[in-house]
C-alpha positions as CSV (number, residue, x, y, z in Angstrom):
1,M,44.7,-175.3,72.0
2,E,42.1,-177.9,71.8
3,P,38.6,-177.0,73.2
4,R,37.6,-178.5,76.4
5,P,35.3,-181.5,76.1
6,K,31.8,-181.1,77.2
7,K,30.6,-182.3,80.6
8,L,28.8,-185.7,80.6
9,L,25.3,-184.3,81.4
10,D,25.7,-181.6,78.6
11,Q,26.6,-184.5,76.2
12,M,23.5,-186.3,77.3
13,R,21.3,-183.1,76.6
14,D,22.8,-182.9,73.1
15,T,22.0,-186.5,72.4
16,I,18.4,-186.2,73.6
17,R,17.9,-183.1,71.5
18,L,19.4,-184.9,68.5
19,K,16.7,-187.6,68.9
20,H,14.0,-184.9,69.2
21,Y,12.9,-185.9,72.7
22,A,10.5,-183.7,74.5
23,Y,12.0,-181.0,76.8
24,R,10.4,-182.7,79.8
25,T,12.0,-185.9,78.9
26,E,15.3,-184.2,78.7
27,E,14.9,-182.7,82.1
28,T,13.8,-185.9,83.7
29,Y,16.6,-188.1,82.1
30,V,19.3,-185.7,83.2
31,Q,17.9,-185.6,86.6
32,W,18.0,-189.3,87.0
33,A,21.5,-189.5,85.5
34,R,22.7,-186.9,88.1
35,R,21.0,-188.8,91.0
36,Y,22.6,-192.1,89.8
37,I,26.1,-190.4,89.7
38,L,25.6,-188.8,93.1
39,F,24.4,-192.0,94.7
40,H,27.7,-193.6,93.8
41,D,29.8,-190.7,95.3
42,K,30.2,-188.9,91.9
43,R,32.0,-191.8,90.2
44,H,32.0,-191.6,86.4
45,P,29.6,-194.0,84.7
46,N,32.4,-195.4,82.6
47,E,33.8,-196.9,85.9
48,M,30.5,-198.4,86.8
49,G,28.2,-201.0,85.3
50,R,25.4,-203.5,85.8
51,V,26.1,-204.0,89.7
52,E,26.0,-200.2,90.3
53,I,22.8,-199.9,88.3
54,E,21.2,-202.7,90.2
55,A,22.2,-201.1,93.5
56,F,20.7,-197.8,92.6
57,L,17.4,-199.3,91.4
58,T,17.2,-201.5,94.5
59,H,17.7,-198.4,96.6
60,L,14.8,-196.7,94.9
61,A,12.5,-199.7,95.5
62,V,13.5,-200.5,99.1
63,Q,14.6,-197.3,100.7
64,E,12.8,-194.8,98.6
65,Q,9.7,-197.0,98.1
66,V,9.0,-195.5,94.6
67,A,6.3,-196.7,92.3
68,A,7.1,-199.2,89.6
69,S,6.7,-196.5,86.9
70,T,9.2,-194.2,88.7
71,Q,11.7,-197.0,88.9
72,N,11.3,-197.9,85.2
73,Q,11.7,-194.3,84.4
74,A,15.0,-194.2,86.2
75,L,16.2,-197.4,84.5
76,N,15.3,-196.0,81.0
77,A,17.3,-192.8,81.7
78,I,20.3,-194.7,82.9
79,L,20.2,-197.1,80.0
80,F,19.9,-194.1,77.6
81,L,23.0,-192.6,79.2
82,Y,25.1,-195.8,78.7
83,R,23.8,-196.9,75.3
84,E,23.3,-193.6,73.5
85,V,25.8,-191.3,75.2
86,L,28.7,-193.6,76.3
87,K,28.1,-196.2,73.6
88,L,28.3,-199.0,76.2
89,E,25.9,-201.9,76.3
90,V,24.4,-203.0,79.6
91,T,22.5,-206.2,79.8
92,E,20.7,-208.4,82.4
93,V,20.0,-205.8,85.0
94,N,18.4,-207.8,87.8
95,A,17.4,-205.4,90.7
96,I,14.6,-205.6,93.3
97,R,11.7,-204.1,91.4
98,A,8.9,-202.0,92.7
99,K,5.6,-203.9,92.6
100,R,3.4,-202.8,89.8
101,T,-0.2,-202.2,90.8
102,Q,-3.3,-202.1,88.7
103,Y,-4.3,-198.4,88.6
104,L,-7.9,-197.6,88.5
105,P,-8.5,-193.9,87.5
106,T,-10.5,-191.5,89.4
107,V,-13.6,-190.3,87.5
108,L,-16.0,-187.5,88.1
109,T,-19.6,-187.7,87.4
110,K,-21.0,-185.2,84.8
111,A,-22.4,-183.0,87.5
112,E,-19.1,-183.0,89.4
113,A,-17.2,-182.1,86.3
114,R,-19.5,-179.2,85.6
115,E,-19.3,-178.0,89.2
116,V,-15.5,-178.1,89.3
117,I,-15.2,-176.2,86.0
118,Q,-17.6,-173.6,87.2
119,N,-15.3,-172.9,90.1
120,I,-12.3,-172.2,87.9
121,C,-11.8,-168.6,86.6
122,G,-10.2,-167.0,83.6
123,V,-8.2,-168.7,80.9
124,Q,-7.5,-171.8,83.2
125,Q,-11.3,-172.6,83.0
126,L,-11.0,-172.6,79.2
127,V,-8.1,-174.9,79.3
128,V,-9.9,-177.4,81.6
129,K,-13.0,-177.3,79.3
130,L,-10.8,-178.4,76.4
131,L,-9.3,-181.2,78.6
132,Y,-12.7,-182.5,79.5
133,G,-14.5,-181.7,76.2
134,G,-11.7,-183.2,74.0
135,G,-10.0,-185.7,76.1
136,L,-6.6,-183.8,76.0
137,R,-3.7,-184.3,78.3
138,L,-2.7,-181.1,80.1
139,C,0.6,-180.7,78.2
140,E,-1.3,-181.4,74.9
141,G,-3.8,-178.6,75.7
142,L,-1.2,-176.1,76.6
143,R,1.0,-176.8,73.6
144,L,-1.9,-176.2,71.1
145,R,-1.1,-173.7,68.4
146,V,-3.5,-171.6,66.4
147,K,-3.2,-173.7,63.3
148,D,-4.3,-176.8,65.3
149,V,-7.8,-175.5,66.1
150,D,-10.2,-176.1,63.1
151,F,-13.4,-174.1,63.8
152,A,-15.0,-175.0,60.5
153,Q,-14.8,-178.8,61.1
154,H,-15.1,-178.5,64.9
155,Q,-11.9,-180.4,65.6
156,I,-8.5,-180.1,67.3
157,V,-5.4,-181.7,65.9
158,V,-3.0,-182.9,68.6
159,R,0.6,-182.8,67.2
160,D,3.3,-184.8,68.7
161,G,1.4,-186.3,71.6
162,K,2.5,-189.1,73.8
163,G,4.8,-191.4,71.8
164,S,5.3,-188.7,69.2
165,K,1.9,-189.5,67.7
166,S,-0.6,-187.1,66.3
167,R,-4.3,-187.5,66.3
168,V,-7.7,-185.6,65.8
169,T,-10.2,-185.0,68.5
170,M,-13.4,-183.0,68.8
171,L,-13.7,-179.3,69.5
172,P,-16.7,-178.9,71.8
173,A,-19.4,-176.7,70.3
174,R,-20.0,-175.0,73.8
175,V,-16.5,-173.6,73.9
176,T,-16.3,-172.5,70.2
177,A,-17.4,-168.9,70.7
178,E,-15.4,-168.5,74.0
179,L,-12.3,-169.9,72.3
180,H,-12.7,-167.6,69.3
181,D,-13.0,-164.6,71.6
182,H,-9.9,-165.7,73.5
183,L,-7.9,-166.0,70.3
184,V,-8.9,-162.4,69.4
185,N,-7.3,-161.2,72.5
186,V,-4.2,-163.4,71.9
187,K,-3.8,-162.0,68.4
188,R,-4.0,-158.5,69.8
189,Q,-1.3,-159.3,72.3
190,H,0.9,-160.9,69.6
191,Q,0.6,-157.8,67.4
192,Q,1.7,-155.7,70.3
193,D,4.7,-158.1,70.8
194,L,5.6,-157.6,67.1
195,G,5.5,-153.9,67.5
196,R,7.9,-154.1,70.4
197,G,10.4,-156.3,68.4
198,F,9.4,-159.6,70.0
199,G,6.6,-161.9,68.9
200,A,8.7,-165.0,68.3
201,V,7.8,-168.5,69.5
202,S,9.7,-171.8,69.7
203,L,9.2,-174.1,66.7
204,P,9.6,-177.9,66.6
205,Y,12.6,-179.6,65.1
206,A,14.5,-177.6,62.5
207,L,11.7,-175.4,61.3
208,D,13.4,-172.4,62.8
209,R,16.3,-172.8,60.3
210,K,14.1,-173.9,57.3
211,Y,11.6,-171.0,57.8
212,P,13.4,-168.2,59.6
213,N,10.4,-165.9,59.8
214,A,7.8,-168.6,60.7
215,N,8.3,-168.2,64.4
216,R,6.6,-164.8,64.2
217,D,3.6,-166.0,62.1
218,W,0.2,-166.0,63.8
219,V,-0.6,-169.6,63.0
220,W,2.4,-170.8,65.0
221,Q,1.5,-168.9,68.1
222,F,0.4,-170.9,71.2
223,V,-3.4,-170.8,71.9
224,F,-2.6,-170.3,75.7
225,P,0.4,-168.1,75.7
226,S,2.3,-167.1,78.9
227,S,1.8,-163.7,80.4
228,Q,5.5,-163.0,80.2
229,I,8.2,-163.0,77.6
230,A,11.1,-165.3,78.7
231,K,14.2,-166.9,77.4
232,D,13.8,-170.1,75.4
233,P,15.2,-172.9,77.6
234,R,16.8,-174.5,74.5
235,G,18.3,-171.3,73.0
236,D,19.0,-167.6,73.6
237,R,16.0,-166.1,71.9
238,M,13.4,-164.2,74.0
239,C,10.0,-165.6,73.2
240,R,6.5,-166.1,74.6
241,H,6.0,-169.7,75.7
242,H,2.8,-171.3,76.6
243,L,1.2,-171.2,80.0
244,H,2.9,-173.2,82.7
245,E,1.3,-176.5,83.9
246,S,1.4,-175.5,87.5
247,G,-1.0,-172.5,87.1
248,V,-3.8,-174.8,85.7
249,Q,-3.0,-177.5,88.3
250,K,-3.4,-175.0,91.2
251,A,-6.6,-173.7,89.8
252,V,-8.1,-177.2,89.5
253,K,-6.9,-178.0,93.1
254,Q,-8.5,-174.9,94.5
255,A,-11.7,-175.5,92.6
256,V,-12.0,-179.1,94.0
257,R,-11.4,-177.8,97.5
258,S,-14.1,-175.2,97.0
259,T,-16.6,-177.8,95.8
260,K,-15.6,-180.2,98.7
261,I,-15.7,-183.3,96.4
262,A,-14.2,-186.1,98.3
263,K,-12.0,-187.5,95.4
264,R,-8.4,-187.1,94.5
265,V,-8.8,-184.9,91.4
266,G,-6.2,-183.5,89.1
267,C,-6.1,-182.2,85.5
268,H,-5.8,-185.7,84.1
269,T,-9.0,-186.7,85.9
270,F,-10.9,-184.7,83.2
271,R,-9.4,-186.9,80.5
272,H,-10.5,-190.1,82.4
273,S,-14.0,-188.5,82.8
274,F,-14.1,-187.8,79.1
275,A,-13.5,-191.4,78.1
276,T,-15.8,-192.8,80.8
277,H,-18.7,-190.5,79.9
278,L,-18.5,-191.3,76.2
279,L,-18.4,-195.0,77.1
280,E,-21.6,-194.5,79.2
281,S,-23.2,-192.8,76.3
282,G,-22.8,-195.9,74.2
283,Y,-19.9,-194.9,71.9
284,D,-17.7,-197.6,70.5
285,I,-14.5,-198.5,72.4
286,R,-12.5,-198.2,69.3
287,T,-13.7,-194.7,68.6
288,I,-12.7,-193.7,72.1
289,Q,-9.4,-195.3,71.7
290,E,-8.7,-193.2,68.6
291,L,-9.8,-190.0,70.3
292,L,-7.6,-190.6,73.3
293,G,-4.7,-191.8,71.2
294,H,-4.1,-195.1,72.9
295,K,-1.8,-197.5,71.2
296,D,-3.7,-200.6,72.6
297,V,-7.4,-200.9,73.2
298,K,-6.6,-202.7,76.5
299,T,-5.6,-199.3,77.9
300,T,-9.0,-197.9,76.9
301,M,-10.8,-200.9,78.3
302,I,-9.8,-199.8,81.8
303,Y,-12.7,-197.2,81.9
304,T,-15.2,-200.0,81.9
305,H,-14.6,-200.4,85.6
306,V,-16.7,-197.4,86.5
307,L,-19.8,-198.6,84.8
308,N,-22.4,-200.1,87.0
309,R,-22.4,-203.2,85.0
310,G,-18.7,-203.5,85.6
311,G,-18.4,-204.3,81.8
312,R,-20.0,-207.8,82.4
313,G,-23.6,-207.0,83.0
314,V,-23.3,-208.2,86.7
315,C,-25.9,-206.9,89.2
316,S,-25.2,-207.0,92.9
317,P,-27.4,-209.5,94.8
318,L,-28.1,-206.7,97.4
319,D,-29.6,-204.6,94.6
320,V,-31.8,-207.5,93.6
């Protein structure tokens, strides 16, 4: 008796994992594929094509009024489904597109950044210090492993960042001692896990098979481990994952509310502030580009908007 073929979304998950996409990308793409199928009354994508894709994208822009980036994300997920899973080519998708706006990032002053950080407690404060002090994205900070922190050279190695690129950024001297003490406690917890028969952590790519015992090594442990041991979302092993993003996000939100700063502040605001404050201090734009891991310097140039000179040395006539 032949085995029953996998469901379409399970096939999509397998294809995404084959290409080593991030777990968040997997969840996002599968979600958009499901919404696309449900929008057309659960018709199989094999029975649909360009017209149905355009109808769905137009619905997102007109009825749902999503941002341009959200609509593009949905389009990329659907095209991945057709091209990589179903092996069907879809061309000339002409739908009503959401209008792309020029986004200007919110930036905190140095005093505001310090005030918000001081109102965060526990390990979440240490995470935010690294976001601001090293220009890390939240997911990059939470995915740091012990081997990625170099105390001797005062640097942090960001592995598989956005676009699967790695880079090196600074380890702030002010957090060195605090981070070292934190890792002492993490190592003690890891040793306790090993004593209980746990202590494993998820490894990237095929390292689990290549080095069967590496998942219990100290160097591969997360710098900011979760408080609980849980099942690996991509396997059956019980392991200790890193902290969930929502915990840090809630801590930042509460701190901003306490300081009564009238700005829309999130975890990514500290990365924007990092770049802006370096620019204000006179550092070269190319250096900042490398620290942030931007592919194009035009992306980094957006931070010049917060300077009083506007990047052009213009002074307001009212100030004169």
